[in-house]
C-alpha positions in Angstrom: -11.7 20.1 12.6 -11.5 22.1 9.6 -8.2 23.6 8.2 -6.9 26.5 5.7 -3.6 26.4 4.1 -2.6 29.8 2.6 1.1 30.0 0.9 1.9 33.8 1.2 5.0 34.6 -2.2 3.9 36.6 -4.9 6.8 33.8 -6.6 3.3 31.4 -6.3 0.9 33.3 -8.1 3.7 34.6 -11.7 4.2 30.7 -11.3 8.7 31.3 -10.0 7.9 28.1 -8.3 5.0 25.0 -7.4 3.4 25.6 -4.8 4.5 21.7 -3.3 3.8 22.5 0.5 0.2 22.7 -0.2 -0.3 18.9 -0.9 2.3 17.8 2.1 0.0 19.7 4.4 -2.6 18.1 3.1 -1.1 15.0 3.8 0.5 15.1 6.6 -2.8 16.2 8.6 -4.6 13.8 6.6 -3.3 11.7 8.8 -3.9 13.1 11.6 -7.5 13.1 11.1 -6.7 16.5 10.1 -8.5 17.8 7.2 -8.0 21.1 5.2 -10.7 21.9 2.9 -9.0 25.4 2.0 -5.6 25.9 -0.3 -5.0 29.9 -1.2 -2.2 31.4 -2.8 -1.2 35.3 -1.3 1.4 37.7 -2.6 3.3 39.5 -0.7 0.7 42.5 0.0 0.1 43.5 3.5 -3.7 44.6 2.3 -4.0 41.5 1.0 -3.0 38.9 3.7 -4.8 40.7 5.4 -8.0 40.2 3.7 -7.1 36.9 3.9 -6.4 36.4 7.3 -10.2 37.6 7.9 -11.8 35.5 5.3 -10.1 32.5 6.9 -10.7 33.3 10.6 -14.8 32.9 9.9 -14.0 29.5 7.6 -11.4 27.5 9.7 -10.2 26.9 12.8 -6.9 25.9 11.9 -5.4 28.8 9.4 -1.2 27.6 8.3 0.9 30.1 6.8 3.8 29.0 5.1 6.8 31.3 3.9 7.3 34.9 4.1 9.4 34.8 7.3 13.1 35.8 5.7 15.2 38.7 6.6 13.9 40.3 3.7 11.8 43.3 3.5 8.7 41.1 1.6 9.2 38.6 3.8 6.3 40.1 6.1 4.1 37.0 8.1 4.9 37.1 11.3 4.6 41.0 10.9 0.8 41.3 9.2 -0.4 37.6 11.6 1.1 39.2 14.7 -1.3 42.5 13.5 -4.1 41.2 12.2 -4.2 39.5 16.0 -2.9 42.3 18.1 0.0 41.1 18.8 3.5 42.1 19.2 6.3 40.0 18.3 8.6 39.0 20.5 12.6 36.7 20.5 12.0 33.8 21.1 15.7 32.4 23.0 16.3 28.9 21.2 16.0 31.5 18.2 18.2 33.4 19.0 21.1 30.8 20.4 20.6 29.3 16.9 20.9 32.6 15.1 24.4 33.9 16.8 25.6 30.5 16.9 25.6 31.0 13.0 27.1 34.1 12.1 29.4 33.2 14.6 30.7 30.1 12.8 30.6 32.7 9.6 32.5 35.3 10.9 32.6 36.8 7.4 29.1 37.0 6.7 27.1 40.1 7.3 24.9 40.1 10.2 21.5 43.4 10.4 19.1 44.0 11.6 17.0 42.2 9.8 17.9 39.2 10.4 16.7 39.2 13.9 13.5 39.1 13.2 14.1 35.7 11.8 14.4 34.7 15.4 10.8 36.5 15.9 7.3 35.0 16.7 3.9 36.2 17.6 3.2 37.5 21.5 2.0 34.2 23.2 2.8 31.5 21.0 4.0 28.7 20.6 7.6 28.3 18.7 8.2 25.7 16.8 11.6 24.8 16.5 13.8 25.0 12.3 15.8 22.3 11.9 17.5 23.1 9.1 17.0 27.3 8.8 17.5 29.9 10.7 13.5 31.2 11.1 11.3 30.0 13.9 8.2 28.9 13.5 4.6 28.9 15.0 1.8 27.5 16.5 -1.3 30.0 18.5 -5.1 30.2 19.7 -7.1 33.3 20.0 -10.5 33.4 19.4 -11.0 30.0 18.7 -8.8 29.7 15.5 -5.5 28.4 16.0 -3.1 30.4 13.4 0.3 28.4 12.7 3.5 30.1 10.5 5.6 28.0 9.2 8.7 28.6 6.1 8.3 28.6 2.7 11.2 26.0 1.1 10.4 22.9 1.4 13.4 21.5 3.3 12.6 23.8 6.4 9.1 23.4 6.3 8.4 19.9 6.8 11.0 18.5 9.1 10.2 21.5 11.2 5.7 20.3 10.5 6.6 16.2 11.0 8.7 17.3 14.8 7.1 19.5 15.9 3.1 20.8 14.7 2.1 17.4 14.0 3.2 16.2 17.6 0.8 19.1 18.7 -1.8 19.1 16.7 -2.0 14.9 17.7 -3.6 15.1 20.6 -7.3 12.7 19.9 -4.6 10.6 18.2 -7.1 9.2 15.5 -5.5 9.6 12.2 -7.3 8.9 8.5 -7.4 5.3 7.2 -8.6 4.7 3.3 -8.5 2.0 1.6 -8.9 2.0 -2.0 -11.2 -0.5 -4.1 -10.5 -1.3 -7.5 -12.7 -1.7 -10.9 -12.7 -2.1 -14.3 -15.3 -3.0 -17.6 -17.7 0.4 -15.5 -17.1 3.5 -16.2 -17.3 6.1 -13.1 -21.2 7.4 -14.4 -22.9 4.3 -13.9 -20.7 3.6 -10.8 -21.8 6.4 -9.2 -26.1 6.5 -10.3 -25.3 3.0 -8.9 -23.9 4.3 -5.1 -26.3 6.9 -5.5 -27.5 6.4 -1.9 -24.4 5.9 -0.1 -23.2 8.7 -1.5 -26.0 10.5 -0.5 -26.0 9.3 3.1 -22.1 8.9 3.8 -20.7 10.8 7.0 -18.0 9.1 8.4 -16.5 6.7 6.5 -16.1 8.3 3.2 -16.7 7.1 -0.4 -15.0 9.6 -3.1 -14.6 8.0 -7.1 -11.8 8.5 -9.6 -11.7 7.7 -13.1 -9.0 6.9 -14.6 -7.8 5.7 -17.6 -10.0 2.7 -18.3 -11.4 1.8 -14.6 -12.2 3.1 -12.0 -11.3 3.6 -8.2 -12.9 4.0 -4.9 -11.1 5.4 -1.5 -12.7 4.7 1.8 -12.0 7.0 4.1 -12.2 7.1 8.2 -11.0 8.2 11.7 -10.1 5.5 13.4 -7.9 5.4 16.9 -6.1 2.2 15.0 -5.7 0.5 11.7 -8.5 -2.5 13.7 -11.2 -0.2 15.2 -10.7 1.5 11.3 -10.8 -1.7 9.0 -13.7 -3.0 11.1 -15.7 0.5 9.1 -14.7 -0.3 6.1 -15.4 -3.5 5.9 -19.3 -3.0 6.4 -19.0 -0.1 4.1 -17.4 -2.9 1.8 -19.9 -5.3 2.1 -22.8 -1.9 1.7 -21.0 -1.2 -1.7 -20.0 -4.1 -3.4 -24.1 -5.6 -2.4 -25.3 -3.1 -5.2 -25.8 -3.6 -8.9 -23.7 -6.7 -8.5 -20.5 -4.4 -8.8 -18.7 -6.9 -6.9 -18.0 -8.6 -10.7 -16.3 -5.0 -11.5 -13.9 -5.8 -8.6 -10.6 -7.3 -8.7 -8.2 -5.6 -6.6 -7.5 -3.5 -3.7 -5.0 -0.4 -3.0 -3.5 2.8 -5.5 0.1 0.9 -7.0 -2.3 -3.4 -7.5 -3.4 -2.9 -10.9 -4.5 -4.9 -13.1 -1.9 -6.2 -15.2 -0.2 -7.3 -11.2 -2.9 -8.9 -10.5 -3.1 -10.9 -13.4 0.9 -11.4 -13.2 0.9 -12.2 -10.0 -2.0 -14.8 -10.3 -0.5 -15.9 -13.6 2.7 -16.9 -11.2 1.0 -18.2 -8.6 -1.1 -20.6 -11.0 2.3 -22.3 -12.7 1.4 -20.7 -15.8 2.6 -19.2 -18.7 0.9 -17.3 -21.8 2.0 -15.6 -25.2 0.5 -12.6 -27.4 0.1 -12.2 -31.3 -0.3 -8.6 -31.0 -1.9 -6.1 -34.5 -3.2 -3.4 -32.8 -1.4 -2.5 -29.4 1.7 -3.7 -31.4 3.7 -5.5 -28.4 2.5 -2.7 -25.8 0.1 -6.2 -23.6 3.2 -8.2 -23.7 6.5 -5.2 -23.2 3.7 -4.0 -19.5 4.3 -8.3 -18.6 8.2 -7.6 -18.8 7.9 -4.7 -16.7 7.2 -7.3 -13.2 10.2 -8.2 -11.7 10.4 -12.5 -12.3 8.2 -12.3 -16.7 10.2 -14.7 -17.4 8.9 -17.5 -15.6 5.3 -16.8 -16.9 6.2 -15.1 -20.3 8.3 -17.3 -23.0 7.4 -14.6 -25.5 5.2 -14.0 -28.1 5.2 -11.8 -31.5 4.1 -8.4 -32.7 2.1 -9.4 -36.1 1.4 -5.9 -37.9 0.1 -6.2 -41.4 -1.5 -8.8 -43.3 2.0 -11.3 -44.4 3.2 -11.5 -41.3 0.3 -12.5 -39.4 0.4 -15.3 -42.3 4.4 -15.3 -42.3 5.0 -15.7 -38.2 1.6 -17.4 -37.2 1.6 -19.9 -39.8 -2.0 -19.1 -40.9 -3.3 -18.6 -43.6 -3.2 -16.5 -46.0 -6.8 -17.1 -47.8 -8.0 -17.2 -44.5 -7.2 -13.5 -43.3 -8.0 -12.0 -46.7 -11.7 -13.8 -45.9 -12.4 -12.8 -42.5 -10.2 -9.7 -42.8 -7.5 -8.5 -40.1 -10.0 -7.1 -37.7 -12.3 -10.1 -37.2 -13.2 -12.2 -34.7 -11.6 -15.6 -36.9 -8.6 -13.3 -37.5 -8.1 -12.7 -33.5 -8.7 -16.7 -32.4 -6.2 -17.7 -35.4 -3.0 -15.3 -33.9 -4.3 -16.1 -30.3 -4.1 -19.9 -31.2 -0.6 -20.0 -33.7 1.3 -17.8 -30.3 -0.4 -20.2 -28.1 1.5 -23.7 -30.0 4.1 -22.4 -31.2 5.1 -21.6 -28.0 4.1 -24.1 -26.2 2.6 -21.9 -23.5 -1.1 -22.7 -21.7 -2.8 -19.3 -22.9 -2.1 -17.8 -25.9 -3.3 -13.7 -26.3 -4.4 -11.9 -29.7 -5.0 -8.6 -30.2 -6.1 -6.8 -32.8 -8.8 -4.3 -34.2 -8.4 -0.4 -35.2 -7.4 2.7 -33.2 -7.2 5.3 -35.7 -7.5 7.7 -36.8 -9.8 5.9 -39.2 -12.0 3.5 -39.7 -10.7 -0.1 -41.4 -12.4 -2.7 -42.8 -15.7 -0.9 -42.7 -15.4 -1.2 -38.1 -15.0 2.3 -36.8 -12.1 3.4 -35.0 -12.5 1.6 -31.4 -13.4 -1.4 -33.0 -11.1 -4.4 -30.7 -11.2 -7.7 -31.0 -9.3 -10.0 -28.7 -8.5 -13.9 -28.3 -7.8 -16.2 -25.8 -6.6 -19.4 -26.5 -7.0 -22.4 -24.7 -5.7 -26.2 -24.2 -9.6 -26.3 -24.2 -10.8 -23.9 -26.5 -10.1 -20.7 -28.3 -12.3 -17.8 -28.4 -12.6 -14.7 -29.2 -14.4 -10.9 -27.9 -15.6 -7.8 -29.4 -14.8 -4.6 -27.5 -15.9 -0.8 -28.5 -13.5 1.4 -27.0 -15.1 4.8 -28.0 -14.5 9.1 -27.7 -10.5 7.8 -27.0 -7.7 8.5 -28.5 -5.3 6.2 -30.4 -3.0 5.9 -27.7 -5.8 5.0 -24.3 -7.5 2.4 -27.3 -4.8 1.2 -27.1 -3.9 1.0 -23.5 -7.3 -0.5 -22.7 -7.5 -2.5 -25.1 -4.7 -4.0 -23.0 -6.3 -3.9 -20.0 -9.1 -5.8 -21.1 -7.2 -8.8 -22.2 -5.0 -8.8 -19.2 -9.2 -9.2 -17.4 -10.1 -11.9 -19.6 -6.9 -13.7 -19.1 -7.4 -12.7 -15.4 -11.9 -13.9 -15.2 -9.8 -16.9 -17.0 -7.5 -17.9 -14.0 -10.5 -17.3 -11.4 -12.6 -19.8 -13.0 -10.1 -22.3 -13.5 -9.0 -22.3 -10.2 -12.3 -22.3 -9.0 -13.1 -25.0 -10.5 -9.8 -27.3 -9.4 
């Protein structure tokens, strides 16, 4: 079913209110397997709304109109839809009873003829009861197209949708199930190129790439009547994806909330390992990220922020002449920082980050040059990363993500060796 959401109200077009209803409806429709193809906003104007309905009729199976059901003269949605369908407006008895009860409990309120409009529906419609307001909604099918009218205020629209509309639409019992694959170390364009044949042939399930700062996610989606049936289809698609271009090497986790940092933290906790850091470039961002997770004290004893050469020498007890000889942005300094941080805190692993966040180059290194040190009891090594075309904050964030990924890969390797 192809759906279209039409938000009615000049206040949306002028920016006085934000159209959050469209997002809510798309999310709820997706859960029952209804695909929303269009979001449209139109002002409180008879001619333009008529033209919008004419366009929607030709391209959509389900047309949902939000707003314009109130008592004022510019609330025209039901009137125009009735005219468009060649039908009359009639009163819904249940809505009339609610209207009567509302004004009976408020004798001081003045009831006007305009208030009666809120209890009207297009002739032949299935009424949608308003649990929190007075304006009744409605659903009607004509010439193969289903039209729905809903109130504009989210406090009225949301309960009407969840309690009244969705049970009527969810006749097939299908829902949309999704799985998110998270990749680090590969760009969106490269990922899409590798998966070009899979993307070109997709029907159901589908996949959609999304680029985020420093990483790429793939959302796999399918319609099914149960989680078990959905998993069977999603498992097959995932297997196909990971068989392309060694993409399994870049996959680090699943889910919208399961970040690279979270995955690494959980590995540390599971393996009972501790981690420290000595940061220059990132000025404590790596350690602050660790501390965001509950139970951080189990894996993080403390660390160092050593921005200047003097503090690297003093706090980390690195020979000043070594720092001056190699420079602060170097493989040697990254190794020394990671190793000293590990030894001074008695941690299992030490991480260091030093580099050039910009806007100017440093020690002959261009902006985006990053050295990450990783030290354990058996080995200390530094890795160079180049992060191009990014802001200062993005460089710092992506540098931290690279550091977390190095720790993650090390933990997985040590786990496999046990």
